GUKOLTI-961759 format. One record per residue: x, y, z negated of N, C-alpha, C in turn; residue number from 0. Coordinates in steps of 0.2 Angstrom, whole numbers, plus 5000, padded with zeros to 4 digits. Each point is the difference from the previous one (the first is absolute). Example, Ala and Ser with C-alpha at 12.3 -4.5 7.8 and 13.67 -1.06 7.14 Angstrom:
# GUKOLTI-961759
5066 4972 4961 4996 5006 5000 5004 5006 5000 0
4998 5005 5004 5004 5006 4999 4996 5005 4997 1
END
This chain:
# GUKOLTI-961759
4965 4946 4974 4999 5001 5008 5006 5006 5002 0
5003 4998 5006 5004 5004 5004 4999 5002 5006 1
5004 5003 5003 4999 5002 5006 5006 5005 5002 2
5000 5004 5006 5005 5003 5003 5003 5005 4994 3
5006 5004 5002 5002 5005 4995 5004 5004 5005 4
4999 5007 4999 5005 5005 5004 5008 4998 4997 5
5002 5005 5005 5008 5001 4996 5003 5006 5000 6
5004 5003 4994 5003 5005 5000 5002 5003 5006 7
5005 4996 5003 5003 5003 5007 4995 5002 5005 8
4994 4996 5001 4995 5003 5005 4998 5007 4997 9
4999 5000 4996 4997 5007 4996 5004 5006 5000 10
5007 4999 4999 5005 5005 5001 5000 5002 5005 11
5002 4994 5005 4997 5003 5009 4996 5004 5002 12
4993 4999 4998 4996 5004 4999 5002 5007 4999 13
5000 5000 4994 5001 5007 4997 5004 5004 5003 14
5007 4996 5004 5005 5004 5003 4997 5003 5007 15
4996 4999 5002 4995 5001 5007 4996 5006 4997 16
5000 5003 4996 4994 5005 4998 5001 5005 4996 17
4997 5005 5000 5002 5007 4998 5001 4998 4991 18
5005 5004 4997 4999 4999 4993 4994 5002 4996 19
4997 5005 5004 4993 5003 4996 4995 4997 4999 20
5001 4995 5006 4993 4994 4999 5002 4993 4996 21
5005 5001 4996 5001 4993 4997 5000 4999 4992 22
4995 5005 4997 5000 5000 4993 4997 4992 4997 23
4994 4997 5002 5000 4994 4998 5005 4994 5002 24
5003 5001 5007 5005 4994 5001 5006 5002 4995 25
5003 5006 4999 5004 5001 4996 4999 4997 4994 26
4995 5001 4998 4999 4997 4992 5000 4992 5001 27
4997 4997 5004 5002 4993 5001 5006 4998 5001 28
5004 5002 5004 5006 4998 5000 5006 5001 4996 29
4998 5007 4998 5005 5001 4995 4998 5003 4992 30
4997 4997 4998 4996 5001 4992 5006 5001 4996 31
4997 5004 4994 5005 5001 4994 4998 4992 4997 32
5006 4996 5000 5000 4993 4996 5003 5001 4994 33
5003 5005 4998 5005 5000 4993 4996 4998 4995 34
4993 5001 4998 4997 4997 4995 4999 4993 5000 35
5003 4994 5005 4999 4994 5001 5007 4998 4999 36
4999 4994 4995 5006 4996 4998 5000 4994 5004 37
5007 4997 5000 5001 4992 5004 4997 4995 4994 38
4996 4997 5002 4997 4994 4995 5003 4994 5000 39
5005 5000 5004 5004 4992 5001 5006 4999 4997 40
5002 5005 4997 5007 4999 4996 5001 4993 4997 41
4996 4996 4996 5000 4996 4998 4997 4993 5004 42
4998 5001 5005 4997 4996 5006 5006 4992 4999 43
4996 4994 4999 5006 4996 5000 4999 4995 5007 44
5005 4998 5003 5000 4997 5007 4999 4992 4997 45
4997 4996 5004 5000 4992 4999 5006 4998 5000 46
5000 4996 4995 5007 4998 4998 5002 4993 5001 47
5006 4997 5000 5002 4994 5004 4996 4994 4997 48
5000 5000 4992 4995 4994 4996 4993 4999 5004 49
4998 5006 5003 4991 5001 5000 5001 4997 5007 50
5006 5002 5006 5001 4996 5006 5001 4993 5000 51
5003 4998 4995 5002 4993 5000 4993 4996 4998 52
4996 5002 4997 4993 4998 4996 4995 4999 5005 53
5001 5006 5006 4996 5000 5005 5001 4994 5005 54
5008 4999 5001 5001 4994 5004 4999 4993 4998 55
4999 5000 4994 5000 4993 4995 4991 4999 5000 56
4997 5006 5000 4992 4998 5001 4999 4999 5007 57
5004 5003 5006 4998 4998 5005 5001 4993 5001 58
5006 4997 4998 5004 4995 5002 4995 4994 4997 59
4997 5002 4994 4996 4995 4997 4993 5000 5005 60
4997 5005 5001 4994 4999 5004 5002 4996 5007 61
5006 5002 5002 5001 4996 5008 5000 4993 4998 62
5003 4997 4995 5000 4994 4998 4992 4997 5000 63
4997 5002 4996 4994 4998 4999 4995 5000 5008 64
5002 5004 5003 4996 5002 5007 5002 4995 5006 65
5008 4997 4997 5003 4996 5006 5003 5005 5006 66
5001 5007 4998 5004 5004 5005 5008 5000 4998 67
5005 4998 5007 5006 5001 4998 5003 5005 5000 68
4999 5005 5002 5001 5007 5000 4996 5004 5002 69
5001 5008 4999 4995 5005 5002 5005 5005 5004 70
4997 5003 5005 5002 5003 5005 4997 5008 4997 71
5006 5005 5002 4996 5007 4997 5004 5005 5003 72
4996 5004 5004 5003 5006 5004 5000 5006 4997 73
5004 5004 5001 4999 5008 4996 4994 5002 4998 74
4999 5003 4995 4994 5002 4999 4999 5000 4991 75
4993 5000 4997 5002 5001 4992 5001 4993 4998 76
4998 4994 5003 5004 4994 4997 5006 4999 5001 77
5002 5002 5004 5008 4999 5000 5004 5005 4994 78
4997 5005 5000 5001 5005 4994 5000 4996 4994 79
4995 4997 4999 4998 4997 4993 5004 4993 4999 80
5001 4997 5005 5005 4994 4998 5008 5001 5001 81
5003 5004 5006 5006 5001 4999 5002 5008 4998 82
4996 5005 5001 5002 5005 4999 5002 5005 5007 83
4999 4997 5005 5003 5003 5007 4996 5004 5002 84
5000 5006 5002 4997 5005 5002 5003 5000 5007 85
4995 4997 5006 5001 5001 5006 4995 5001 5005 86
5000 5002 5004 4996 5002 5007 4999 4994 5005 87
4995 4999 5002 4999 4994 5007 5002 5003 5005 88
5004 4995 5004 5000 5002 5007 5000 4993 5004 89
5003 5000 5007 4999 4995 5004 5006 4994 4998 90
5005 5004 4995 5005 4995 4997 4997 4998 4994 91
5000 4993 4998 4998 4997 4995 5005 5001 4993 92
4997 5003 4995 5004 5000 4993 4994 4996 4996 93
5002 4995 4996 4994 4996 4997 5004 4998 4995 94
4995 4996 4993 5002 4998 4995 4998 4992 5000 95
5004 4995 4999 4997 4994 4999 5001 4997 4994 96
4993 5000 4995 5001 4998 4995 5000 4992 4999 97
5004 4997 4999 5000 4992 4998 4996 4997 4995 98
4999 4994 5000 4995 4997 4995 5006 4999 4994 99
5006 5000 5000 5006 4999 4996 5005 5005 5003 100
5003 5003 4993 5007 5003 5002 4999 5008 5003 101
5006 5004 5002 5000 5006 5001 4997 5001 5007 102
4997 5007 5000 4998 5001 5007 5005 5000 5006 103
4997 5002 5005 5004 5002 5006 4998 5004 5003 104
5005 5006 5003 4997 5005 5004 5003 4999 5005 105
4995 5000 5007 5003 5000 5006 5000 5008 5005 106
5005 5002 5000 5000 5006 5003 5005 5000 5008 107
5000 5005 5004 5005 5002 5005 5006 5000 4995 108
5004 4999 5005 5008 5000 4998 5001 5007 4999 109
4998 5004 5005 5004 5008 4998 4995 5003 4994 110
4995 4998 4998 4996 5001 4995 5003 4997 4994 111
5003 4997 4999 5001 4997 4994 5002 5004 4993 112
5004 5005 5001 5005 5004 4994 4991 5004 4998 113
4997 5002 5004 4995 5004 4999 4994 4996 4997 114
4998 4994 5001 4996 4996 4997 5002 4999 4994 115
5006 4999 4997 5003 4998 4994 5000 5006 4995 116
4999 5006 5003 4999 5007 4996 4994 5000 4994 117
4994 4996 5002 4995 5000 4996 4999 4993 4997 118
5003 4995 5002 4999 4994 4997 5001 5000 4994 119
4995 4997 4997 5000 5000 4990 5000 4993 4998 120
5001 4994 5004 5000 4995 4996 5005 4996 5004 121
5003 4994 4997 5006 4996 5002 4997 4996 5008 122
5003 5002 5006 4997 4996 5005 5007 4999 5004 123
4998 4994 5005 5004 5000 5006 4998 5004 5005 124
5005 5002 5003 4997 5005 5007 5003 4997 5006 125
4997 4998 5004 5003 4997 5007 4997 5005 5006 126
5005 5000 5004 4999 5006 5005 4998 4996 5007 127
4998 5004 5004 4998 4997 5007 5004 5006 5005 128
5002 4998 5006 5003 5004 5006 4993 5002 5004 129
5001 5006 5003 4996 5004 5005 4998 4993 5004 130
5004 4996 5003 4998 4995 5006 4998 4993 4997 131
4998 5002 4993 4998 4993 4997 4991 5000 4998 132
4998 4993 4998 4994 5000 4997 5001 5000 4992 133
4995 5006 4998 5002 5000 4993 4995 4995 4997 134
4996 4997 5002 4996 4995 4997 5003 4992 5001 135
5005 5000 5004 5005 4994 5000 5005 5001 4993 136
5002 5006 4998 5002 5001 4994 4997 4998 4994 137
4992 5002 5000 4997 4998 4994 4998 4992 5001 138
5000 4998 5004 4999 4993 5002 5006 4996 4997 139
5005 5003 5001 5008 4997 4998 5000 5000 4992 140
4999 5005 4996 4999 5001 4994 4996 4995 4997 141
4993 4998 5003 4995 4998 4998 5003 4990 4999 142
5004 4999 5006 5003 4994 5001 5006 4998 4996 143
5004 5006 4999 5005 5000 4995 4997 4998 4993 144
4996 5003 4998 4997 4999 4992 4994 4995 5001 145
5000 4995 5006 4996 4994 5001 4994 5001 4997 146
4996 5007 5002 4993 5002 5001 4997 4999 5006 147
5003 4998 5005 4998 5002 5007 4994 4995 5002 148
4999 4993 4995 4994 4997 5001 4992 5002 4997 149
5002 5006 4997 4995 5002 4996 4996 5007 5003 150
4993 5000 4999 4999 5006 5004 5002 5007 4997 151
5000 5006 5004 5005 5006 4999 4993 5004 4999 152
5000 5003 4993 4995 5005 4999 5001 5007 5003 153
4994 5003 5002 5001 5006 5005 4996 5005 4994 154
5004 5005 4998 4997 5006 4997 4995 5005 5006 155
4994 5000 4996 4995 5002 5005 5002 5006 5006 156
5005 5004 5000 5002 5007 5002 5004 4998 5006 157
5003 4993 5000 5005 4998 5005 4999 5000 5008 158
5002 5002 5003 4998 5000 5008 5001 4993 5004 159
4996 5000 5004 4998 4995 5004 5007 4998 5004 160
5004 5004 5002 5007 4997 5003 5004 4996 4995 161
5000 5002 4994 5004 4996 4994 4996 4993 4999 162
4995 4999 5001 4994 4995 4998 5002 4995 5007 163
5000 5004 5006 5001 4996 5006 5007 4998 4999 164
5005 5003 4999 5007 4997 5000 5001 4996 4996 165
4997 5000 4993 5001 4993 4996 4997 4995 5003 166
4994 5000 5003 4998 4994 5004 5003 4998 5006 167
5004 5004 5003 5004 4999 5008 5005 4996 4996 168
5003 5000 4992 5006 4997 4998 4998 4993 4996 169
4993 4998 5002 4998 4993 4997 4998 5002 4992 170
4999 5006 4999 4997 5000 4992 4993 5001 5001 171
4996 4997 4992 4993 5001 5000 4998 5005 4997 172
4995 5005 5000 4998 5006 4997 4996 4999 4996 173
4997 5004 4994 4994 5000 4997 5000 5007 4996 174
4994 5001 4997 4999 5007 4997 5004 5000 4992 175
5003 5007 4999 5003 4998 4995 4997 5005 4994 176
4993 5000 5001 4996 5005 4996 5000 4997 4993 177
4999 4993 5001 5000 4999 4992 5007 5002 4996 178
5006 5000 5003 5006 5001 4996 4999 5007 5000 179
5001 5004 5005 5002 5008 5000 4994 5003 4996 180
4993 4999 5001 4995 5003 4996 5001 4997 4994 181
5001 4995 4999 5000 4996 4992 5005 5003 4996 182
5005 5003 5003 5006 5006 4996 4997 5007 5001 183
4998 5003 5005 5000 5008 4999 4993 5001 4998 184
4994 4996 5000 4994 5003 4998 5000 5001 4992 185
5005 4996 4998 4999 5001 4991 5006 5005 4998 186
5000 5006 4998 5005 5004 4999 5003 4999 4993 187
5007 5001 4999 5003 5000 4993 4999 5005 4996 188
5003 5001 4995 5001 5006 4995 5004 5005 5005 189
5005 4999 5002 5004 5004 5004 4997 5004 5005 190
4997 4995 5005 4996 5003 5006 4994 5005 4998 191
4997 4998 4994 4994 5004 4998 5002 5008 4997 192
5006 4999 4997 5002 5006 4998 5003 5004 5005 193
5001 4999 5005 5003 5004 5007 4993 5002 5003 194
4995 4996 5001 4995 5002 5002 4995 5005 4995 195
5000 4999 4994 4998 5006 4997 5004 5006 5001 196
5007 5000 4999 5003 5006 5000 4998 5003 5008 197
5001 4996 5006 4997 5003 5006 4993 5005 4997 198
4995 4996 4999 4992 5002 4998 5003 5006 4996 199
5003 5001 4994 4999 5006 4995 5003 5006 5006 200
5005 4998 5005 5003 5005 5005 4994 5003 5004 201
4996 4997 5003 4995 5000 5003 4995 5005 4997 202
4998 4998 4995 4995 5004 4995 5003 5006 4998 203
5006 5001 4998 5003 5007 4999 5001 5004 5006 204
5000 4997 5005 5001 5005 5006 4993 5001 5002 205
4995 4997 5001 4993 5002 5000 4997 5006 4995 206
5003 5000 4995 4997 5004 4996 5005 5007 5001 207
5007 4999 5002 5002 5006 5002 4997 5002 5007 208
4998 4996 5004 4996 5003 5008 4994 5003 4998 209
4997 4996 4996 4992 5002 4999 5000 5008 4998 210
5004 5002 4996 4999 5006 4998 5003 5006 5004 211
5002 4997 5007 5003 5004 5004 4996 5000 5006 212
4995 4997 5001 4997 4999 5007 4995 5007 5000 213
5001 5002 5007 4997 5007 5000 4996 5000 5006 214
4994 5004 5001 4996 5001 5005 5005 5001 5007 215
4998 4997 5006 5004 5001 5006 5006 4995 5001 216
5002 4998 4996 5005 4995 4999 4998 4994 5006 217
5006 4998 5004 4998 4994 5004 5001 4994 4997 218
4998 4995 5002 5000 4992 4997 5008 4999 5000 219
5002 5002 5004 5008 4999 5000 5004 5003 4994 220
4998 5006 5000 5003 5005 4995 4999 4996 4993 221
4995 4998 4999 4998 4996 4992 5005 4995 5001 222
5000 4996 5005 5004 4994 5001 5007 5001 4997 223
5004 5005 5004 5006 5004 5000 5001 5000 4993 224
4996 5004 4996 5000 5001 4993 5001 4994 4995 225
4995 4995 5002 5000 4994 4997 5008 4997 4999 226
5003 4999 5007 5004 4997 5001 5007 5004 4997 227
4999 5006 5000 5006 5003 4996 5000 4998 4995 228
4995 5001 4995 4999 4999 4993 5003 4993 4997 229
4997 4995 5006 5002 4995 4999 5007 4998 4999 230
5004 5003 5005 5007 4999 5000 5003 5003 4994 231
4998 5006 4998 5003 5003 4995 4998 4998 4992 232
4996 4995 5000 4997 4995 4995 5005 4994 5001 233
5003 4999 5004 5005 4993 5001 4997 4996 5005 234
4994 5000 5001 4998 4995 5006 5001 5000 5006 235
4999 4995 5005 5002 5000 5007 4991 5000 5002 236
4999 5006 5003 4992 4999 5003 5000 4995 5005 237
4995 4997 5000 4997 4994 5005 4995 5003 5005 238
4996 5004 4996 4994 5003 5006 4995 5006 4994 239
4999 5003 5005 4996 5006 4996 4994 5002 5005 240
4995 4996 5000 4995 5004 5004 4995 5004 4997 241
4996 5005 5003 4997 5005 4998 4994 5001 5005 242
4995 5000 4996 4993 5000 5006 4995 5005 4996 243
4997 5004 5005 4997 5004 4998 4993 5001 5002 244
4995 5001 4996 4993 5001 5002 4997 4994 5005 245
4999 5001 5006 4995 4994 5002 5006 4993 5003 246
5006 5003 5000 5005 4995 5002 5002 4995 4993 247
4997 5003 4994 5001 4994 4994 4994 4995 5002 248
4995 5000 5004 4995 4996 5001 5003 4994 5004 249
5005 4999 5002 5005 4996 5005 5006 4998 4995 250
5000 4995 4999 5005 4997 4996 5008 5002 5001 251
5000 5000 5003 5008 5003 5005 5000 5006 5004 252
4994 5004 4999 4999 5006 5004 4998 4999 5007 253
5001 5006 5003 4999 5002 5007 5004 5003 5004 254
5001 4999 5005 5004 5006 5005 5001 5006 5000 255
4994 5003 4996 4999 5007 4999 5000 5002 4995 256
5005 5002 4996 5000 5001 4992 4997 5007 5000 257
4999 5001 4993 4997 5005 4999 5003 5005 4994 258
5001 5007 5000 5004 5003 4993 4995 5001 4995 259
5004 5000 4993 4996 5001 4994 4995 5006 5000 260
4995 4999 4999 4994 5005 4999 4996 5000 4995 261
4997 5005 4997 4996 5000 4995 4994 4996 4999 262
4999 4994 4996 4995 4995 4999 5001 4995 5004 263
5008 4999 5001 5000 4995 5005 5004 4994 4996 264
4999 4993 5002 5002 4995 4996 5006 5000 5003 265
5006 4998 4996 5006 4999 5002 5002 4992 4997 266
5002 4996 5003 5001 4993 4999 5008 4999 5001 267
5003 5000 4995 5007 4997 5001 5002 4992 4998 268
5004 4997 5005 5002 4993 4998 5008 5001 5002 269
5004 4999 4994 5007 4999 4999 5004 4995 4997 270
5006 4999 5000 5003 4995 4998 5008 5002 5001 271
5002 4997 4996 5011 5000 5000 5000 4993 4999 272
5008 5001 5000 5003 4993 4998 5005 5001 4994 273
5002 4997 4995 5006 5000 4996 5003 4993 5000 274
5006 5001 5004 5004 4995 5001 4997 4992 5003 275
4995 5004 5005 4997 4995 5005 4993 4999 4996 276
4998 5001 4995 4994 4997 4998 4995 5006 4999 277
4994 4999 5003 4994 5005 5002 4995 5004 4996 278
4998 5004 5001 4994 5003 4996 4994 5002 5006 279
4996 5000 4998 4994 5002 5005 4994 5002 4997 280
5000 5008 4999 4994 5002 4997 4995 5004 5004 281
4995 5001 5000 4994 5008 5003 4997 5002 4995 282
4998 5006 5003 4997 5005 4995 4996 5003 5004 283
4993 5002 4999 4995 5003 5004 4998 5007 4996 284
5001 5006 5002 4998 5006 4997 4996 5005 5004 285
4998 5005 4997 4997 5005 5005 5003 5008 4998 286
5002 5002 5006 5002 5006 4999 4995 5006 5000 287
5001 5002 4993 4994 5004 4999 4995 4997 4995 288
4994 5000 5000 4994 4998 4997 4997 4994 5004 289
5000 4994 4997 4997 4995 5002 4990 5001 5001 290
4999 4997 5006 4993 4999 5001 4997 4994 4994 291
4992 5000 5000 4998 4995 4995 5001 4994 5004 292
5001 4999 5007 5000 4996 5003 5006 4996 5000 293
5005 5004 5000 5008 4999 5000 5002 4997 4994 294
4996 5003 4994 5001 4997 4993 4996 4994 5000 295
4995 4998 5002 4995 4994 4999 5005 4994 5003 296
5003 5001 5006 5004 4995 5002 5007 4997 4998 297
5003 5007 4997 5006 4999 4998 4999 4996 4993 298
4994 5003 4997 4998 4995 4994 5000 4993 5002 299
4996 4998 5005 4999 4993 5002 5006 4996 5002 300
5005 5004 5003 5006 4996 5001 5004 4999 4993 301
4999 5004 4997 5004 4999 4993 4997 4995 4996 302
4994 4999 5000 4997 4994 4997 5002 4994 5005 303
4999 4999 5006 5004 4996 5005 5007 4996 4996 304
5003 5005 4999 5007 4999 4998 5000 4995 4995 305
4996 5004 4993 4999 4996 4995 4995 4992 5000 306
4996 5001 5005 4998 4993 5001 5004 4994 5002 307
5007 5004 5004 5004 4995 5005 5004 4999 4994 308
5002 5003 4994 5005 4999 4995 4996 4994 4995 309
4994 5002 4999 4997 4995 4994 4999 4992 5005 310
5000 5000 5005 4999 4994 5004 5007 4997 5002 311
5005 5004 4997 5008 4995 5001 5001 4998 4996 312
4997 4992 4999 5002 4997 4993 5005 4993 5002 313
5003 4998 4995 5005 4996 5002 4996 4994 5003 314
5003 4996 5004 4997 4995 5003 4995 5001 5005 315
4997 5006 5000 4994 5001 5005 5003 5001 5008 316
4996 4998 5004 5002 5000 5008 5002 5008 5000 317
5005 5001 5005 5001 5008 5001 4995 5002 5005 318
4996 4996 5003 4995 5002 5003 4994 5003 4996 319
4999 4998 4994 4994 5000 4996 5000 5009 4997 320
5007 5002 5001 4999 5007 4999 4997 5006 5005 321
5001 4997 5006 4998 5003 5006 4992 5000 4999 322
4998 4993 5000 4993 4999 4998 4996 5004 4996 323
5003 5001 4993 4997 5004 4994 4999 5007 5004 324
5005 5003 5002 4999 5007 5003 4995 5000 5005 325
5000 4996 5004 4994 5001 5006 4994 4997 4998 326
4999 4997 4995 4993 5000 4997 4998 5005 4996 327
5004 5006 4996 4999 5005 4997 4999 5004 5004 328
5005 5002 5006 4996 5005 5005 4994 4998 5004 329
4999 4993 5002 4993 5000 5002 4994 5001 4997 330
5001 5000 4992 4995 5001 4995 4998 5008 5001 331
5006 5004 5003 4998 5008 5001 4999 5002 5006 332
4998 4995 5005 4998 5000 5006 5005 5002 5006 333
5007 4997 4999 5004 5000 5004 5002 4994 5004 334
5002 5000 5005 5002 4994 5004 4991 4997 5003 335
5001 4993 5000 5004 4996 4995 5006 4998 5004 336
5004 4995 4997 5006 4998 5003 5004 5006 5002 337
5003 4999 5006 5005 5005 5002 4996 5006 5005 338
4995 5002 4999 4996 5003 5003 4999 5008 4997 339
5000 5005 5004 5001 5007 4998 4993 5002 5000 340
4999 5005 4996 5004 5004 4994 5001 4992 4996 341
5007 5001 4997 5001 4995 4995 5008 4999 5000 342
5002 4994 4999 5007 4998 4998 5001 4995 5007 343
5005 5003 5005 5001 4996 5005 5007 4997 5000 344
5003 5001 4995 5007 4995 5000 4998 4994 4993 345
5007 4997 4999 5000 4996 4995 5000 5005 4993 346
5000 4997 4994 5000 5004 4994 5007 5001 4998 347
5005 4995 5003 5006 5000 4997 5005 4996 5004 348
5007 5002 4998 5006 4996 5004 5003 4999 4995 349
5004 4994 5003 5008 4998 4994 5004 5006 5002 350
5005 5003 4996 5005 5003 5001 5006 4999 4995 351
5006 5001 5002 5006 4998 4996 5006 5003 5004 352
5005 4996 5004 5004 5001 5003 4997 5005 5007 353
4994 4996 5002 4997 5002 5006 4994 5005 4997 354
4998 5005 5004 4994 5003 4998 4994 4997 5000 355
4999 4995 5005 4994 4995 5001 5003 4994 5000 356
5000 4996 4996 5002 4994 5000 4994 4995 4996 357
5001 4993 5003 4995 4995 4998 5000 5000 4993 358
4994 4999 4996 4994 5000 5004 4996 5003 4999 359
4993 5002 5002 4996 5005 5001 4994 5000 4995 360
4998 5005 4998 4993 5000 4996 4993 5000 5006 361
5000 4996 5003 4997 4999 5007 4994 4995 4999 362
4995 5000 5003 4996 4994 5000 5001 4994 5001 363
4997 4994 4998 5004 4994 5003 5007 4998 4997 364
5004 5004 4996 5007 4998 4998 4998 4997 4994 365
5004 4993 5000 4998 4995 4996 5006 5001 4994 366
5007 5002 5001 5003 5000 4995 5000 5002 4993 367
5000 4996 4995 4999 5003 4994 5006 5005 4998 368
4996 5004 4995 5004 5006 4998 5004 4997 4994 369
5007 5002 4999 5004 4998 4995 5005 5005 4998 370
5003 5001 4994 5004 5003 4998 5006 5002 5006 371
5001 5007 4999 5006 5003 5005 4998 5000 5007 372
4993 4999 5002 4997 5003 5008 4999 5007 4999 373
5001 5005 5004 5000 5006 5000 4995 5002 5006 374
4995 5005 5000 4995 5001 5004 4998 5008 5000 375
4998 5003 5006 4997 5006 5000 4992 4998 4999 376
4998 5005 4997 4992 5001 4998 4998 5007 5004 377
4996 4999 5006 5001 5006 5004 4990 4999 5004 378
4996 5000 4995 4993 4999 5004 4997 5006 5002 379
5003 5002 5006 4997 5007 5002 4994 5000 5003 380
4996 5006 5000 4993 5000 5004 5001 5004 5005 381
4998 4999 5007 5001 5005 5006 4994 5002 5002 382
4998 5005 5001 4994 5002 5004 5001 5004 5004 383
5000 4997 5008 5003 5003 5007 4995 5006 5002 384
5004 5005 5001 4996 5005 5002 5000 5006 4994 385
5003 4999 4993 5000 5002 4995 5005 5001 4997 386
5002 4994 4996 5006 5000 4996 5002 4993 4997 387
5006 4999 4998 5001 4994 4995 5003 5001 4993 388
5000 4996 4997 5003 4999 4994 5004 4994 4998 389
5006 5000 4999 5003 4995 4996 5005 5002 4995 390
5000 4996 4996 5005 4999 4993 5001 4995 5001 391
5007 5000 4999 5005 4992 5000 5005 5001 4994 392
4999 4995 4997 5007 4999 4994 5001 4992 5000 393
5007 4999 5000 5001 4993 4999 5000 4998 4993 394
4999 4992 4999 5001 4998 4994 5003 4993 5001 395
5003 4997 4993 5002 4994 5002 4997 4994 4995 396
4998 4995 5001 4999 4995 4995 5004 4999 4995 397
4999 4998 4993 5004 4998 4996 4995 4994 4996 398
5003 4999 4995 4997 4993 4995 4994 5001 4997 399
4999 5009 5000 4995 5002 4997 4995 5003 5005 400
5001 4998 5005 4995 5003 5007 5004 5007 5004 401
4996 5004 5004 5003 5004 5003 5003 5006 4997 402
5005 5004 5003 5003 5006 4995 5001 5004 5007 403
4998 5007 4998 5002 5004 5005 5007 5004 5000 404
5002 5000 5006 5007 5004 5001 4998 5007 5000 405
4994 5003 5001 5000 5006 5000 4992 5000 4998 406
4998 5005 4995 4994 5001 4997 4995 5004 5005 407
4994 4997 5002 4996 5002 5005 4998 5008 4996 408
4998 5005 5005 4997 5007 4997 4993 4999 4998 409
4997 5004 4996 4993 4999 4998 4996 5004 5003 410
5001 5006 5003 4997 5005 5002 5003 5003 5006 411
4995 5002 5006 5003 5006 5004 5003 5004 5000 412
4997 5003 4993 5002 5009 4998 5008 4998 4996 413
5002 4992 4998 5007 4999 4999 5003 4994 5003 414
5000 5000 5008 5002 4995 5004 5007 4997 4999 415
5005 5004 4996 5006 4997 4998 5001 4996 4995 416
4994 5001 4995 5002 4998 4992 5001 5004 4995 417
END
């Protein structure tokens, strides 16, 4: 699970406006002693050309099986996955067209062509359009030249409507490309799993560094900044670092009124980073000081909930059955039922890879069978409004022998980082 994150620039701006003697906690968070942390990414291997060729070949086989002539992809994780191009979306269309046969085509504004080529990692034709032209007409022209215009164009699920409408305006039929894009991206290769493992290792190492340095009176953003700083030092690119304290932890993404760390208060952290684009997502819950009997009980119930989910993740089982197993266990303890509080108000887990959240989810009703290479978060939190919440989150991937953890869940509230 992920949410908003603070920025170091914003924190330093706040610091500049305050007298120096009032800043001990903020200074610790913004400029900690990171000298004991080493970059873990020295041997990280980017996705290579052979794997990218294999991705295109698999996509083309799936297109042929579905009767799709080409797939249109706008900037985002899927564009990175198939072409390597790292690009932001704007009103000017830059997109990839993956044809049923042959090399892809990149359509981009004329003045952006040099920059578009900078991260292009596959052989591809590049067609440009001028400011007074219709970019979807350029797409249609490519499809006509490849003799694919009579077949439907698959639309990657995040493509915006103006692009879909533009294709239709140019006489093309459209359909969903989920069977193609999800069919490729949902099952990770060994190279992808290695990058996700490295991102997770960095997040766990950062957690261990931060946990030992959390002090009474620290604000939530102070702890978040400390986590970001440690993550960067370890070689990761921070994606999010949410910190919830006390009653705020009863709400999965917190409230508008954050609380400082205090003795006996629950601290729930949900953090992740990326390495060469691939994501981690790990949550830890601990108590600053001594835990109460109730805090211990709920923490242990959530730890058991994680194990129930892990045991239910069997090859061939519907993804939703993992969520069903957890809700059945929590109902036996008197929580819920279903999504009612106190209990588990969100799904048990989500897919993860180049996106922090990607299909499919461990949620009721999801019928997609679990298969080797699929990756998920496992985060069956328990939330008690007006009191506190506990979430433990570790990701796993499916292997031929069943699920395998990226990070090992902690076994005790007294040793929350393992």
